[in-house]
Structures are given as C-alpha cells and as structure tokens.
N, C-alpha and C positions, 0 to 999 in steps of 0.2 A: 073468277074466281071467286073462292070463298076461304075466308081465313079459318082454320080449325087448330084444335091442341090434341094432341094424342096421349092420353095418362098408361104409363104399363107400370105395374108390380111385376117383379119376377122375383123367383126363387131364389133365397138365400145359402141353398143347398149346391150354387155352380159356383166354380171356380171364377177370378174375374176378367179367363179372356170367353168364357163361355156366355157368362153376361155381356159383353161386349161384343161378342156374336150374335145375340139375340138382338139389340140394338140396332146392328147393322142391318140383320134383316127385316128390323120392322121399318129403319129408315129406303131399304130396298124397296119395301112394297110402296111405300108412299110414290117414292119417284117412278115405280113402273108405271102405275097410273097416273102420272101427269103432274104431280105434286112439286113444290119447290119449298124445301125445310130450313127452316129459320134456326137459330142457334138453341142447342139442345140442353135442358136445365135436369142435370142430375143431381135430387137429394141426398141420395144414398140409403141406408140401411134404417128404418124405422120401423116400430112396432105397426102393426096391424089395430084396428078397431076390434075384429075375430078373426079365429082362427081360420084356414083357408089352406085344405088340405094338411091340415096338421101344423101347419106353419106360423108363428105367431111374429114373423117382422117377414120385412120384404126390401127388395131396393126399387124406389122409386125414378122413374124416370118422366119428364115431361117434353114432348116433342111440337112444337108450333110448326104450321106448315099450310099451303096458300094448293087449293086443290080446285076440280070440278067437282059441281055436287053429286054426280055420280062415285066419285072416290071412294068415301068415307065407309059406303055399305061393301065394295069391294074389299077393301083394306079388313076391315072387320072380319070377313068372312075367311080371309086367311090367318088371322091373329087369333081368331076361334080356336084353332088347330095346332098352335103352338105350346108345345108339351109345357115348357118351366115359365110361361105367363102366368100368374096368379091371375091379374086382372088387367082389363083394358079399357078405355073410354075413350071416343072421339067425341068431343063437343066442338059446337061451332063459336068462335068469338066474334065480337063485334068489329067492324070496320073501323081502323083507327086511323 
C-alpha cells in the first residue's frame, strides 16, 4: 500500500453541516476503494490564489490515507463530479 494525501477546497457558500457531509463523502470514497484514513487536517477558510467559480475563499482539508495504487484514479473519478468541491488533488507522499 502507498501513502497518499487528498487536498480538498470546498465552497464557502455552504453551511457547516454541508461541508462536513462533503468531507465524510470523500472519506467514504477512500474507504470504499480499500483505503485507510489518517488524521484529517482542517485548515479552515483561506483566500484562494485566484477566483474559482467566482469565489475568492475556500475551506481547505487535507486527508492522508493509505491505499493500493489503483485507488487514487477511482477516488478522483468520483471527486470530479462533486458539485461544491472547488478543487481537489491527490498526491503520493513518501513512506516514513
């Protein structure tokens, strides 16, 4: 299994419960494809480097996980269609 990190930028137009639901849905995708989730790092509301869908701020979440090499492609396929996710990125981290 490889170590990965999912970075999410979620819209600020949502209520707290809706944002939490998006993070839970992302966690569900990770576990569905055999991933093991680490401790989530929520950075809160930050200013974006440039506007995305006319929004200047977003809520940042970083979710470390371990999964098989085929899992990130499947997770990205589902993240792509999530409506209130402004940006997402899965990167492979070094084994420590």
